[in-house]
C-alpha positions in Angstrom: -2.3 45.6 25.4 -0.7 43.0 27.2 -3.4 40.3 29.3 -4.1 42.8 32.0 -5.1 45.3 29.0 -8.6 42.9 28.6 -11.2 44.7 28.6 -13.8 44.0 31.1 -17.0 42.5 30.3 -19.2 45.6 29.6 -23.1 44.3 30.5 -25.3 44.6 27.3 -28.4 44.7 30.0 -27.5 48.5 30.9 -31.5 48.2 33.0 -29.8 46.9 35.7 -28.0 49.9 36.6 -31.5 51.2 38.3 -33.5 49.2 40.9 -37.4 49.2 41.1 -37.9 51.0 43.9 -35.9 54.3 42.4 -38.8 53.9 39.5 -41.3 53.3 42.4 -40.3 56.7 44.4 -40.3 58.5 40.9 -43.9 57.4 40.1 -44.9 58.9 43.5 -43.6 61.8 43.2 -46.1 62.0 40.1 -48.7 60.9 41.6 -48.8 63.5 44.2 -47.7 66.4 41.6 -51.3 64.7 39.7 -53.0 65.0 42.7 -52.2 68.7 43.4 -52.7 69.6 39.9 -55.8 68.3 39.7 -57.3 69.8 43.2 -56.0 73.5 42.6 -57.5 72.8 38.8 -60.8 72.4 40.5 -60.7 74.6 43.9 -58.8 77.3 42.7 -58.8 77.5 39.0 -62.7 76.5 38.5 -61.8 73.6 35.7 -64.9 71.3 35.0 -63.2 68.1 34.2 -63.8 64.6 34.4 -62.7 63.9 37.9 -63.9 60.1 37.6 -61.9 59.1 34.5 -58.7 61.7 36.1 -59.0 59.6 39.5 -59.0 56.3 37.7 -55.9 56.9 35.8 -54.1 58.0 39.0 -55.8 55.2 41.0 -54.3 52.8 38.2 -50.5 54.2 39.1 -51.7 54.2 42.7 -52.4 50.5 42.3 -49.3 49.4 40.7 -47.2 50.6 42.9 -48.2 49.2 45.9 -48.5 46.1 44.3 -44.3 46.3 42.7 -43.7 47.2 46.9 -45.2 44.5 48.7 -43.9 41.7 45.7 -41.2 42.6 44.9 -38.1 43.0 47.3 -36.6 46.0 48.0 -33.2 45.7 46.2 -35.4 44.4 42.6 -33.2 45.2 39.8 -35.7 45.4 36.6 -34.5 43.5 33.4 -34.6 44.5 29.5 -38.1 44.2 29.3 -39.6 44.9 32.7 -37.9 48.1 33.2 -38.8 49.0 29.4 -42.5 47.9 30.1 -42.8 50.1 33.6 -41.2 52.8 32.0 -44.4 52.6 28.6 -46.8 52.2 31.6 -45.7 56.0 32.7 -46.3 56.8 29.3 -49.5 55.8 28.8 -50.9 56.9 31.5 -49.7 60.6 31.1 -50.8 60.6 27.6 -54.2 59.3 28.9 -54.4 62.2 32.0 -53.3 64.9 28.9 -56.2 63.5 26.6 -58.2 64.4 29.5 -56.9 67.7 30.3 -56.8 69.6 27.0 -54.0 67.4 25.4 -51.0 69.8 24.5 -52.9 72.9 25.3 -52.0 71.9 29.3 -48.6 72.6 29.9 -47.8 69.4 32.1 -47.4 67.4 28.4 -44.0 68.7 28.5 -43.5 65.8 31.5 -43.6 63.3 28.8 -40.0 63.6 28.1 -38.9 62.6 31.6 -39.6 58.6 31.0 -37.8 58.9 27.6 -34.8 60.9 29.5 -34.8 57.5 31.8 -35.1 55.2 29.3 -32.1 56.6 27.6 -29.7 56.2 30.6 -30.7 52.8 32.1 -32.3 50.6 28.7 -30.4 49.6 25.3 -31.2 51.6 22.1 -33.7 49.4 21.2 -35.9 50.0 24.1 -35.3 53.5 23.9 -36.2 53.7 20.3 -39.1 52.0 20.8 -40.3 54.5 24.2 -39.6 57.2 22.1 -41.4 56.3 19.2 -44.5 55.7 21.5 -44.5 58.7 23.4 -44.2 61.1 20.1 -47.4 59.1 18.8 -48.7 59.2 21.5 -48.2 63.3 21.8 -49.1 63.5 18.5 -52.3 62.1 18.9 -53.5 64.1 21.6 -52.6 67.1 20.4 -55.5 66.3 17.6 -57.9 64.4 19.8 -58.2 65.6 23.4 -60.9 66.7 25.6 -61.0 70.7 26.2 -60.6 72.0 29.2 -63.7 74.4 30.4 -64.5 76.8 32.4 -67.3 77.0 35.0 -69.3 79.5 32.5 -68.3 77.1 29.6 -65.9 78.6 27.6 -63.0 76.9 26.4 -59.6 77.4 27.2 -57.7 76.7 24.1 -54.2 78.6 22.6 -54.1 79.8 19.2 -52.5 76.7 16.4 -49.7 78.3 16.0 -48.6 77.7 19.4 -50.0 74.1 19.6 -48.0 73.3 16.9 -45.1 75.5 18.4 -45.8 73.3 21.6 -45.8 70.4 19.5 -42.2 70.0 18.0 -40.5 71.5 21.0 -41.9 68.1 23.1 -40.9 66.5 19.5 -37.6 67.8 19.5 -37.0 67.2 23.2 -37.9 63.5 22.9 -34.9 62.8 20.1 -32.6 65.9 21.7 -33.0 64.3 25.1 -33.2 61.0 24.4 -29.9 60.9 22.2 -28.1 63.1 25.0 -28.5 61.0 28.2 -27.6 58.2 25.8 -24.5 58.9 24.9 -23.4 60.4 28.1 -24.1 58.0 30.1 -22.8 55.5 27.4 -19.2 57.6 27.8 -19.2 57.7 31.4 -19.6 53.7 31.8 -16.8 53.0 29.5 -15.0 55.3 31.2 -15.6 53.6 34.2 -15.0 50.4 33.0 -11.4 51.5 31.0 -10.3 53.3 34.4 -11.5 49.6 36.4 -9.2 48.0 34.4 -6.2 49.8 34.4 -6.4 49.7 38.1 -6.5 46.0 37.8 -3.6 46.6 35.4 -1.8 48.7 38.5 -2.6 46.3 41.1 -1.2 43.4 39.1 2.4 45.4 38.4 2.4 46.5 42.1 1.8 42.7 43.3 4.8 41.6 41.1 6.6 44.1 42.5 6.3 43.7 46.1 7.1 39.7 45.5 10.7 39.6 45.7 9.6 41.4 49.0 7.7 38.6 50.2 10.2 36.3 48.8 13.0 37.7 51.0 10.4 37.2 54.0 9.6 34.0 53.9 13.1 32.6 52.8 14.2 34.2 56.2 11.3 32.7 58.5 12.4 29.4 57.5 16.0 29.2 57.4 15.5 28.9 61.4 13.9 25.6 61.2 15.6 24.4 58.1 18.8 24.2 60.2 17.5 22.9 63.4 16.1 20.2 61.1 19.8 19.5 59.1 21.5 19.6 62.6 18.8 16.9 64.4 19.1 14.9 61.4 22.8 14.9 60.9 23.4 13.9 64.6 20.7 11.0 64.3 22.6 9.4 61.5 25.9 9.8 63.6 24.5 7.7 66.3 22.2 5.0 64.7 23.5 1.5 63.8 20.9 0.6 61.6 21.5 1.0 57.9 17.8 1.4 56.6 17.6 4.5 59.6 20.7 5.6 58.9 20.3 6.5 55.4 16.8 8.1 55.9 18.3 10.4 58.1 21.1 11.5 56.2 18.3 11.9 53.5 17.1 14.0 55.4 19.4 15.8 56.1 20.1 16.4 52.4 17.0 17.7 51.7 17.2 20.6 54.3 20.3 21.3 52.7 18.6 21.3 49.0 15.3 23.9 50.2 18.1 25.7 52.1 20.1 26.4 49.0 16.9 27.4 46.7 15.8 29.5 49.5 19.2 31.0 49.3 18.6 32.2 45.9 15.0 32.8 46.6 15.7 35.3 49.1 18.3 36.5 47.2 16.4 37.6 44.5 13.9 38.5 46.4 16.0 41.0 48.5 17.6 42.3 45.0 14.0 42.9 43.8 12.8 44.3 47.2 15.8 47.4 47.4 15.9 47.8 43.4 13.9 50.7 43.6 15.3 52.8 41.4 17.8 52.4 38.2 18.9 54.0 34.7 16.9 55.3 32.6 17.7 53.3 29.4 17.3 49.8 32.2 14.0 50.3 32.9 12.3 51.2 29.8 14.5 47.8 28.8 13.0 45.8 31.1 9.4 47.4 30.6 9.9 46.0 26.7 11.7 42.8 27.4 9.2 40.8 26.9 8.3 41.8 23.5 11.8 41.8 22.4 10.9 38.1 20.8 8.2 39.1 18.8 10.1 39.0 15.1 10.6 42.3 15.4 13.4 44.4 16.3 13.9 46.6 18.8 16.6 49.8 18.2 16.9 52.1 21.6 18.9 55.1 21.4 19.8 56.0 25.0 21.5 60.1 24.7 21.4 63.4 25.9 19.1 66.0 24.4 20.8 69.2 23.4 21.8 71.1 26.4 21.4 67.4 28.5 24.2 66.0 31.0 26.2 62.9 30.1 24.9 61.1 32.5 22.2 58.5 32.2 19.4 60.0 35.2 18.3 58.0 38.3 14.3 57.5 37.9 12.3 55.3 40.5 11.1 52.6 38.7 7.1 53.1 39.8 5.0 50.1 38.1 3.2 52.3 36.6 6.1 53.7 34.4 6.9 49.9 34.0 3.0 48.9 32.5 2.7 51.8 31.1 5.4 51.5 28.5 5.4 47.9 28.5 1.7 48.7 26.4 3.2 51.5 24.4 5.8 49.0 23.2 3.9 46.2 22.4 1.1 48.8 20.9 4.2 49.6 18.3 5.0 45.8 18.0 1.9 44.7 17.2 1.5 47.1 14.3 5.7 47.5 13.3 6.4 45.8 9.9 9.9 45.1 11.1 11.6 47.8 13.6 10.5 49.5 16.3 12.7 52.6 17.6 12.6 53.6 21.2 14.2 56.7 21.4 15.1 57.8 25.1 16.6 61.8 25.8 16.9 63.8 28.8 17.9 67.3 29.5 18.4 69.1 33.1 14.6 69.8 32.6 12.8 66.6 31.2 12.6 63.4 30.1 11.7 62.1 27.3 10.5 58.7 26.0 9.3 58.4 22.0 8.3 55.2 20.9 8.3 54.9 16.5 7.3 52.1 14.7 7.7 51.8 10.8 4.3 49.9 10.2 1.2 52.2 8.9 0.8 54.2 11.9 -2.7 55.5 13.8 -5.7 55.8 10.7 -6.2 59.4 10.2 -9.8 59.6 11.7 -8.9 58.3 15.0 -6.0 60.3 15.6 -7.9 63.1 17.7 -9.8 60.2 20.2 -6.2 58.1 20.3 -5.8 57.5 24.5 -9.9 57.3 24.7 -11.2 53.6 25.6 -13.4 51.8 23.5 -12.2 53.7 20.2 -13.6 51.1 18.7 -17.4 50.0 19.0 -17.8 47.5 16.0 -17.7 44.2 16.3 -15.3 42.7 13.6 -12.8 39.9 12.5 -9.9 39.9 14.6 -6.7 41.3 13.5 -4.1 38.5 12.0 -1.4 41.3 13.8 -3.4 41.0 17.2 -4.5 37.2 17.4 -7.8 37.0 19.9 -7.7 40.7 20.2 -10.3 43.0 18.7 -8.5 46.5 19.2 -10.7 48.3 21.3 -7.8 51.0 22.7 -8.2 50.0 25.9 -4.5 49.2 25.7 -3.2 53.0 25.0 -5.7 54.4 27.1 -4.0 52.2 29.9 -0.7 53.2 28.9 -1.8 56.8 28.7 -3.6 57.0 32.6 -0.9 55.0 33.8 2.5 57.6 32.8 -0.2 60.8 33.5 -0.5 59.4 36.9 3.2 59.5 37.2 3.5 63.1 35.6 4.1 62.4 32.2 2.4 64.6 29.2 1.5 62.0 26.6 1.2 62.9 22.9 0.3 61.1 19.4 0.9 61.1 16.4 2.5 60.0 12.5 5.8 59.6 10.8 4.0 60.5 7.8 1.6 61.1 5.7 -0.5 57.2 5.4 -1.6 58.5 2.3 1.6 58.4 0.9 2.9 55.6 -1.1 5.0 53.3 0.8 8.4 53.9 -1.2 8.1 57.8 -0.6 7.5 57.2 2.8 10.3 58.1 5.9 12.4 55.1 7.5 10.0 55.4 10.6 6.5 56.3 8.9 4.2 54.9 11.8 3.0 55.8 14.4 4.8 57.9 17.1 4.2 57.6 21.0 5.6 60.2 23.0 5.9 60.8 26.7 7.9 63.8 28.6 8.3 64.0 32.3 9.5 67.0 33.9 12.7 65.2 35.2 12.1 66.1 38.8 9.1 64.3 38.6 10.6 60.7 38.4 14.1 61.0 38.4 16.8 61.5 41.4 18.0 63.9 42.2 22.1 64.3 40.8 24.7 64.0 43.9 28.2 64.1 43.6 28.7 60.2 44.7 27.3 59.3 41.0 30.1 61.2 39.5 33.2 59.7 38.4 36.4 58.9 40.9 38.8 61.0 39.1 42.4 59.0 38.4 43.9 56.3 41.1 46.2 57.4 43.8 48.8 55.8 45.3 48.4 55.0 48.9 50.8 55.6 51.3 52.6 53.0 53.2 
């Protein structure tokens, strides 16, 4: 919405989220489990297996892990292709083990879901699709081509074909479902993290601007004494010097010290005013928030009045940076999409304070109305909106505004002023988007005291 609402760059290469050491550790666990499983199959279940090829496949994983540990540093993060190839190796190795141990008659075939799920959580969609297709092809292949499981007596251990088919269907569905689920949840989590980071940056910037006045006031106070000393010494030099040139230089120093004093005095006054102005009337705070967008070719109409049952006295609220920045973002959004007018209604009762912002634009898209306030609502890459040059409309500005205002206790709601499918001539004047923020009054307003009421008529002073 404002320059602080510009979304941070989201890395396209999601593989940098996972370190190589994490995959190495998982592979060591897999190797240990495979060795234990083969030992149990031979010593307890007395199965006849091709142990040479089995240990060859496990040895390949062992060598790959050992080389990766010694060649790469501990903080190595994989690139997209490196991560995909690493997981592809794990899928292929597991499929080869299944081929040697009965194919889908082996219940451990379910473990082929693990690399695909890791890929969905750490890689881009293209890499996950490739890995998922390879996993499904390999599972389908070992379902028909495999070395059967045999006991010492020569009996073949085999499930009924209907169960094998059901197991195959379960694995294929699991690859698709778990991959899509992990990819979507991880993507939304990352989007929320990036949006919250942008919100914190926006709030930090607003807080710095608020605190700047105090810094200015302190600087003006500290520099006052040395400037006064410079002025006094230069004035004495000007009176004692006989050389016209030196006397002129001393007077110049005195004049410049006076100028510095005047500048610091004005800065200090402004800084102290800003430092002490921690509260202000509701209308003043909202007008301050909307002021940067008042000269953008759209008319801002303010309605500051009590709601039915509210007192005539306007509430005084705390000038939270969250409120100022959040309302400013909402006003900018309204001004961006308004045709000519934006209405800002401020109402209050003894219980609540309401801020409502309405424009006369097209309103929110109906298919996005339920998602207004979520970060990165629009994923598509489209040309910039002509009403908002250079802004792609990711929905981050509304998310920042919603998050900041809800942090102060506001309850947010979004709606349209009319049916967007109605012809323009049938729409009401306030036909565009509507944003409402409602606070419990005690959350942001100062309690009313007797000091804020009218003083009454003047009375004569007795002499």
